[in-house]
N, C-alpha and C positions, 0 to 999 in steps of 0.2 A: 396333568389330572385334568380328571372331567370336571365341570363350574359346580355338579353338586357335591362334590368329593368339596373341592373347595370349600363351598357354605357352609359345610356339617364341622371342617376344620375350625371356622372363625367360633360357627357359636358354641363351637363346645371344649375350646383349648384352657377355660379357665375352672370345669366343676368336671369335666368329666375325667372317670379314674384312671385313663392312659394317660392322659395328659397329667394328673398330678402324681404319678407316680414315677413316669420318665423325669420330673423336676427333681424330686423328692431323690432319685440315683443320679440324676446329671450332676449338681452344684458339688454333692460331697465328695465325690469320682474327682471332677476338675479343683475344687480346693484340695485331694490332695498331690494334684500334680503340681500344680500353680505355686502353694503356699498362699501366704500374706499377699501377697502383691496390688496393688490397686492403682498401676502404673500402664499397664498394657494397653496397647493397641490390639482393639478385637473387631472380627471383621465374621457377621454368621451369613453366610451361603444361602439360599433358598428360606428367605426368613419367614415366609410366608406370612400370617397376620400379625405377627410381631409379637408373640407369645411369651417369650424367652428372651426376646432382645433388651428387654429395661433391667430382665433380673441379672445380664451378662455384666451392666455396669458394672456391678460390683467388682471388677479385674479391669476397669480403668473404659474410656472413650469406646463406643460401641459403633460399627455401621453395619448396613445391610444390606441385604442385596436379594433384589426376587425378579424372578426371568419376568413373571404374569404381571402386565404394569397396574393395572388392578389390584389386583393382591398388595402391589410396593405402592400404591395409595392408600390402602387399607390400613396398612403397618404404620408408615410417616402419622397418620391421620389418630390413630391409637397411640401412637408411643415419641411424639413428637423427635422422636431419632432420626439422623441423617438416611435415608433409605435409595439406593441406587437401582433402575431395572438390568439387569445385565444378563450376561450367561456364564455360566460356572469351567467353561472353556474357554472364553475369554472376558475375565472380569478386568473392570474398567477402574484399575489401580495399578499403583508403579511398582516395579519391580520394590521386595525386602524394605514392606511398609507395613507391615502386619505381626504384633507378638505370639495371638492367637488366631486360630479361625477355626470354625464350629460350623458343622453340619448335620442336625437332627435330621435323624428321617429323610435326607436328601440325596444319598448318593446313590439309591438305586433308581432314583428315578432319569440320572442322567446317561445318555444311550454310549457318548464316549469317557467309562469313567478314567482309563489313562489318559484324556486330557483335564479332565477336572483335577485328579489330582497333581498333574501338572502344573497348571495353572496355581495348586496354592501352594506350590513346592517355589514356585516363582516371587512369589509376594508376602514367602515367610522369611522371616529377617533369619538368618544361621542362629540355630537355634529353637528358633519358634518350635510353637505346637499346635499342630490341627488334632481337632476330637471331633467324632464319626458317631452318629447312631444307626445300625443299619435294621431293614427285618432279616431274620433267621432263614438257615435250612430251605432251599429248592424243594423240598418233596412237598410244604406247607405250602405252595403257591397254590392263588384260590381265587377264587373272583375279585375279594378284595384288591390283590396285587392288579389286574386287570384293572379295574375301577379307578384304579388310584395312577394305573400308567406309570409302574413299577418294570424293570429293566430284568431284574434278578434278584434274587436272596442269596445270603451270604453263609458262609462258615465263619470259624476263625483260621483257618490256613487259608482261606480264599482270599480275605482279607490282609492279610501277613502280606501274601506274594502283590496285592496291587501296589500295598505301599512298597516294596521293594522294587516293584519295576516301576515307579517313579522316584526312586531316590530317596525314600522317608523311611528313619528307621522307627521300628513300631518299639512304641513303650508299654503299649498296655492293650492288653485284649480281655475281653468277659463278656459270656453270655450274661442275659437277665431278664428281668419275668422270667423267672424262673420258677418262683412258688407258684406261680398261677399255671405256670404251665401243664400238670396233669389235669387241669381242667381247658386248657386253649387245644391240648394235639386233639383229645378225641373230637370236639365240635367241629374242629375244622377238616380232620377226617370222614366226618360225617357229611358235613355240605357238598367235598371234592368226591363220597361217590353217591349224593345225589344228581348232583349234577353231569354224574359222567350216565347215571342209567338212566333218571327221564330228562337232560337236556335243562337242568334247572339253571337259568340265569337271572341273577337279579341285577340288572344293569341299571347303573346310575346310586346303587347303592351300595357303602362301606361296611367293616363296623362299628364304625359310628352310629349306624342306622338303627341298630338297637337298641329300644325302648328301657334303660334298667332304674328300675326302684330306689329311688333315693339312700336308703339302708344298704342294699345291695351295694350302690354304687361306691358308698362310705365304707365299709368292710372291703371291698375290691382295692383301693386305694390305700388304705392302711395296710393289705397283704404285698402289693405290687412295690407300695412305697419302702417298707420294713427293709426293702435290700439294701437302698440307703445307707444303708449301717453295719452292713458288711465289704458291700461291694469296690470303698477305698482299699482297702485294704486282700483281701480275696476275690479271688478269679471263680464266679460259677459253671461248671462242665456243661448246664446243658440250657436252653432259653428259646423266648420266644422270640429273643428281640438280641444284638450284640452290639458291644459298643467299644469304640477303641481309638488311641490315642496316638499320633505316631510326632514325631522330630522333626525338623530341618537338619541334618549335621550342621553343629558347629565350626567356624572353620578353625585349621589347627593353632593359628594364636591364640585361640581363644582357648 
């Protein structure tokens, strides 16, 4: 990820509607998957500046892993939780040591998708759960993806196939950020058209660079976050993003 994108993420992950909406969606879905357990060993791969780490402690002791050393140091300072600087394809963890592994908008950054999923399979206990969020639909590829150093965007079938190749059992797939999708889709397509016609490139700028009035940000956060009341039980057919949960197969004797 470009340094400018890292800075924007760190500065805005508490207040920007996109981050607030994600939090309002992810945790109800995780609660539904996990139940009331608070004794899980939890790892977040690609923890960034640590915005979700402390919130994951509701499920048990949490460890963060971040490839960028500066970002790892920032997450450590902000959360005071253990943070390791490491590669998702070579996790600095022993076999079968985690009950829950989370990758929030991380898998799309990793060139070796299969290598990362195989490592997740290795570190999960039998029956352990991996939770993912990723951007949806390759046709929405834009300058934001380039600046963020994304490798790909996903569909339900593509993410399910990736799980299957790695030996993970798919538990849940759903698009999200669906209520705002009718606004996002034409905006992205218009930007892509401008790029194609006049060669427009906003190098170093992501979607987070757009200034949003406070009232508008509040409205967007509430609209996006309202999906958290639906998604624990219902899968959305379209959306700007995709969430998935997969399980390491339990042992036969279990």
